[in-house]
Structures are given as C-alpha cells and as structure tokens.
N, C-alpha and C positions, 0 to 999 in steps of 0.2 A: 407833761413828768411821767403818765401812764407807759408814752410809747417810750421815753427812754430807758424805763427800766426792762421793760418786754425785749428790745434790741440787744442790751446789754446782758441779760441771762442768753438769749440765742448765741451770742458771743462765745460766753464761757461752756455753754454744749459744743460748741465746734471747736475748742480747744481741748476739751477734757476726751472728742472722739479724737482728735490727734493724737494726745498720748497714748490715748488706749492702742491705736493702730501702732504707734510704734515700741510700745512694750508689748505686743502682739509679733514683731516682726524683729525683734531683739529674743524674744522667747523662740519664733521659730527658728533663728539661727542659732541660739545655743542648742536646742534638739538636732537637729541638723549635725552641728559640728560634735554633741557627744553619741549621735547614731553613726557618725563617720567613725570617730574614735573605736569604738565599739564593734562594729566591722572590721575593721584593722587590725582590733586585738584579737575577736575572732581568727581569720584570716594567720594572725601571725602565727596567734599558737596552734593551730591547724598544720602552718606549714613547719615549724618547730618538731610538732609531734612527729610528721611523717619523716621531716631529716633523721631524728633521733631511732625511729625505727626502721630507717634505709642504714643507719650506722650501724645499729643493732644486727641489723640482716647478714650486711657485708662483714662486720665481726666475726658473724658466725659462720660465713662462709670462710673465713681466715681459718677459725677453729676446728672447721671440719676437715680444710684441706691439710693443714697441719697437723691433725690424726692419722692421716693417709698416708703422708710423707714420712710419720714416725713409722710407722709400721713397715715401710720400704728399711729404713735403717736398720731397725731391730731383726730384720731378717739377713741383715750384714750383707747388702747391698746399697747401690747407689743408682736414682732416678734416669731412666733412659727410655726411649722412644714415646709410647703413647704417656708416659707419664709425667710429659710440659704438656700436653694437651690442655685446652680450658675445660672444666666439668661445671655444669648447671644441675641446682635444684631448686625447688621451690618451698617460701617460708614466707608465711603470714602475708599473701597473696602477691608476693614480690618474687621475680626470679636473678636467683644469685647465681653467680660466674666465678670460680674461682683459678688461680691458674699457678704454676710453678715455673719459673727461668731459671737457667744457667746466669750465673755472674762469669763475664768474660775473665776468661783465663784459669777457669781452674783446671787441673788443680793448686794451692798453692805449697809452697814449705815455708813454714813459718816455727817458730819457738813459741808455746804457751806462756801466754804472759803473766805478770804476777796479778794476786787476787783471783786466779782460776784452779779450781782443781787442777795437780798435775802442774805445774806453771813452772818454765825451765826445762820441760821436755821439747824434743821436736816433735813436729806432727806434720802430715800433708793433709791439709784443709781443702775442704769443699764448699764452696759459697753460694749458698743460693737465695732468688727473693721470691716471697708470695703474693699476690695479689687477689683482690677480691671485691667485687662491686654489686649493689642491689637497685634493679630496675622495677618501679610501680608499673609506668607503661615503657613497651618496647623501644627500647633508641631512647630512653630519659634515665640518664645515671644518676640517681639519688645523692648514694655514696660510694666511696670509695677509699680503700682501707690496703696496707701494705706491709710488709715485714720485711726484715732480712734475717738468715742464721745460717751459721756455718756448723759444718761436720768435721771433727778432727778424727783423722787415723793414727793413733800413738803406737809406733813401735813398742810392745811390753818387755821386750827385753832389756828397754830402758830402768826397770825396776827392778829393785833387789828382790822383792818378795809379791809376789800378787797369789788370794788365795780366796776361795768360795764361801768358806764355811769360817766357824773360830782358829785365828791364828795366837801361837801362844810362844812368843820367845825368852827363853831361859836359858844362855851360856851357863856353861859350869867355869870355863875359864873367863878373863877379863876378852871382852871381845868388842870388835869394833865395827860398825856397819855403815856403807856410805850409800846412798840411793833411795829413788820412793819405795815405799813400804804401801800396799792397801789390803783390805780384807773384806769381804759385803758379811764378816760376822761379827764376833767379839775381837776386842784386842788385850792379849795381856803379857804385862812385859814384865820381868824379874829377871835375876843372876843371884849367882853363887859367890861372883866377884864384881868386875864392872862391866854394865854393858853402856856404849855410847854409840849412839845414831846423830852425825854430823856429817857437814859439807867436807871437803878435801880441795887442796889446790893439786896441779899438775906435778908428776915429780914422780921417784920412786924410790923417798924417802920414809921415815916415818909419817903417819898421819897422810900421805899424798896417794893420789890413783895415779894410774897408768892408762892409756896414755893422755887423757882426756881430764881437769876439774870436772869435779862434780858440785857445784854453787846451791844448790838449793836442799831444802831437807823437806820430807813433805813424807807424814806419816798418817795414815785415816782408816777410820773404821765405819761400816753402816751401822755396827749396831755399838756398844759400851766401850769404852777403854779403862783397863784396868791397871792398876801396879801389883802386881802377886802374881801368884799360881792361880791355874785354873781348876788342876787338880785335887787341891787342896787347900783351906784358908789360911797363907804363908805368904809373906813377902819380906825380902832376904837381899842383901847387896844393895848395889847402888844402880840405878839405870837414869842418865843423864842426855837429854835430846836438845839438838840447838835450836832457838827461840830465831825468829826473822829478824834478825836486826845484828848489825855489829857496832854496838856501842865504843869500845874500846877500837876501832879503827884497825885493827890488824889485819884485815882482810878475812877472816873466818867469821862465820855466827856464833853468838854465844852461848855457850853451854850454858844449861838449867836443868837442875835435879830434880827429880819426880819423888816426894815427900812418900816414905815407908813408914807405916807405924805397927809392923809387925805381920797385921793380915792383910786380905785382899781386898783391895779398896776400888771403889767406882770414883773415877776422877767426874768432876761435877763442870760444867759449862765453863762458872766462872773461873776455876783450875786452868781449865785447859785454854783458855783465852789469853792466857800469861803468855804463852808459846808464840801469840801472835800468829797464826796462822800456819805454825810448821805441825801439830798435832791436833787432828780434828774427829772427831765422833760423831754418829748420827750422820752421815753423810748418805748422798744417795745410792743404793744398791747400784751397782754397775752388773747390766746382762751378759751374760755368758752363754753362751753356745752350748750346746749339749754335745758328747762326743761321736752323735749320728751324724752332723754336719761333713765328716771327715769319711763318710761313709761309703765305700766304692760302688759307683754307677748312680746309687740314690741320693749322698750327703749334699746340701748347698756347694760347698767347697769343691767336692768333686766336680758336680756339673759345671762352677763358676770358671775352674781353671783355666789357663791358660794353658800349661804344662803339669804334667801328672807324673811323678816319678815315681816308680813302685818296683819294691822287690817282690819279684816272681815264686812264690812258694809252692807255687805248684806243678811248676813244670821244672825240673831239674836237668842239668844236660848230662851226659855218659859218665862224667866224671865223679856225678852229685852235687855240683856246685850250682848257688842258685841264680840265676840272673836278674840285674837292676835292668829294667827297661820304662820307654816312654807309653802310655798308653791313651787312647782316644775316649773320650767319655761315654762310650760304648761299652768299653773295657779291652776292646782290642789295642793288639802292643802296634806303636808305630814303628819301633825302632829299639835296639841296647844301647844303653850307656855306655856299659863296661864290655869287654871282652872277652869272651871264657877266662883267660888267664889272670884277667883282672877282679872276676866277680868273688861276691862274698862266699866264703865255704860254710859248712856245715855243722862250725862249731856255734852253736844257739846263744850262748854267753857274748860270744862277740860279735852276732850281730845286734843282741839288744842293747848293748853298750850304746848303740846309735839310735836306735829305736823304741825304744821302753818309755812306759810313760813313767817315771820315778815317783815311787810314792813318797808323801811327806812326812817325816819325823824331827821330833823336838830337837832344838840345838843342843844337846847333851854334853858332859864333859869330854873334855880335849887336853891335849896334853902341850899344847903350845898357844899364845895369842895368838887371835883372828883378827885381822883385819879384809874385812869383805867391801868390795866394790862391786857396784849394780852389774858392771861387764859379765861376774862371774857367774850367773844366775841363766836360768834355763832362758832359751830367745823365745817370744813369742809376742804377737800381736794386741793392739789393742785399739779402742773406737772411743773417742766422747765427741760428741754432740752436743752444742750449746744453743741459745737466741737469748733474746732478750725476757721471753715468754715460753720458752720451749726447750726444754733442757732434757736429757737423759745420756745414759751413757753404754756403752756395752762394748764386748771383747770379743775382737777376731782372734781366731786361736792356731798354730804353728802344732807338730807333733810334737808332746813334752810337755802340754801346758796343765791339764789339772784332770786329779783322779775323782771319781763320783765316790761318795761313799760319807762315811762321819768325819767329825771336826778333824784338821789338819793343823801340825804344826809346822814348824820352819824347820828343813833338814838338814840335818849336817852335811851328806854329801852333796849339796846343791851349792856349798859353800866353801867346799875345800878346794 
C-alpha cells in the first residue's frame, strides 16, 4: 500500500514538472514575440522619423531653391546658364541637392485662365520644374520632392490702367471703361454722372470695342476699394461694374451698381464678393521696376536688350537735327536708323510727344461721353508668376510707364 502511494506521488511530481516546462516555453515564446514586436516598432519608428526628416530636408531644398529662382524673376530676368546647375547644402546631417529645369517648348503663348488674376489676357508663359532630394548617406536618397511653376509675361498695354500708388477714377460726364484696371494702392470710384466698367463685343457701335472684343472685367487694388472721392468725404453719381456672370444670356456680363450713401465708404470683402471676382481688394502688390532700369549703360534693360534705339541729343548735325541711332551696350553708336532728312527736329515739344513720361491726372469734367477701350492707354509690359505655393507678380516696362511721386489719378489725356 505504502509503495503504491509513493509511486503515485512520483508520477504527479513528473506531470507538474512537464506542466511547468510547458508554461515556461509558452512564456518564453510570448516574451520573444513581444521583444520582436518592440524591436520592429522601434525600427519602424526610427525609419519613419528618418523618412520624415528626409522629406522636410528635401522640402527645405525646394523652398531655398524657389527663393533663389524668385530673385531671378524679381530682377526681370529668366534663368540661364548656371541657374540650371544642381546646388547642394547641408541640413541636419543630410546632404540636400536642388535643381531647376526648363520644360520643353518654352516659351508658350497662352491666355491667362479664369480664376487667376488678369484672366483673359494674353501672356508669354515660361514653365519650369524644381527638384530637391536629401541623402543621409551618400548615394542613398531618402526623399525626393518636386514642383512645377509658371512665369507669365503679360504685355501691360492690355490694361486700361495700371498705377503704382492710389488711383482715383471720378469722371465728370458719363464714362464707360473697357479693360483691366489695377493699382498697387487704394482705389476710389466715383462719378458726377454715371461711370461704367464693363466688357464689350467687337464692333464699331455704342458699347462695342474695335478691333477686338474685351470679354473680361478685372478691377483690383493691393489696398482697399472705396466708393466715393479720396480728397473729400463725398460720394456722388452712379458707379456700375460688371460681375463675372451672364445670367440673362445676352452675351454680356451683368452690371451691378455700387451703393452710394453720400460719403466715401470702404467696400467690405462680403460686398466685393458679390461681383464674383471682377472687383478685388487686398491683392498682392505687383513689383514695379525703378526708372533706373532704363538708365543708359547701367540699367537692367539697357544691359539686357538685344536692340537699343536712342535719340541722341548730344551730337546734332550741321543743321541742328538730332539723329536716332542704334547703340551697343557700351553706348557706342552702331548705325543710324533715320537718315539726316528724316531726323527729329529741335522742336522739343514735338519730340516729347513721343518720348515723355506722362504725368497722370484725375479724369475730370469733359465735353462729351467717353467710351474708353484698353487699347487707348499707354503701351507697357507686365510679368506675373504663379505656382502652387510660389506666387508673385512684377512688371517690366517700356517708355511711358509710371512717374514716381505722390498719389496718381487716372489722366484724361491718357484716354482721349
């Protein structure tokens, strides 16, 4: 009996040992699996962190590159030569390389699409791509970021008016304006009778434009838009601007009148939004080159020009006439454009009619109704650049662009 009990106890102890071993094996398996999971999680988190850091390093390269390219455009030039070379810098223990590339086919002739500033205008568009990558170890690219942006060169003669400072439009008689208007200052709209800013169809009849239609309305200011006068707190007459919709389907945009309460009033964003994009305030300032850009021998345009046509007021001929000549970048004459008999005479007023920079004045009282088309303004050039996250504007100019000084008003002499 005693021997049977002892044998049974030995068998029970053996079973318990096996059970303990099985539990230990199970715990070891769970521990190993947990350890593997933790290691994988740490590795994954490290990889994600490095990937994120690599991405941000590449993005830094794009931002640095875009800032560099932006300066090229702000200097009224386009990338050439070494501008397309890859550039490298160190960032957070990484090597970052960025590079600008031309899009095949540059430049393109386009019409600025709806939804952008100056929509509907013709533009010469340059397209570029920028690429940036980061490497933690040489030859091992962690992240690569790219973008494409466009640079639009827009001839400013398509504008009815462009001003650097405040612009006040307040005609005395009825006046109808066709064409884009922009000011880098505040815009004041008023009239002693009725001021209309609208689109027009092609033709020679009332309300029509010759030779081409002007199908868009764009009135914008970098500052605020006011209904009323600037010099006094007064609002008179009727001002109506077309909004970007043709609800009655008559082929013309629908006119909408600006409310006049008797005093000069700033238009709110909510009010301006009812014009659906044709009347815009607080727009980006458009960079304008200084007149020194045209300086002989030193100006940006003088040095960059392929052809320099100059009225030489320093060397009149024997009859007192001044020649028109072609000059090289160093100012040396290449050849006369006009022969002696065709030269401009000494009548300074006659010469200034072609070459002067006209001072702007307010549109004041006139003796007849004025219907003004965009083609009747001074001829100038503009540049606007745009990208998904890279937007800027600037203007290139020709003679007769802007005067420097105090606030400008739309000049009657420029639209008659």
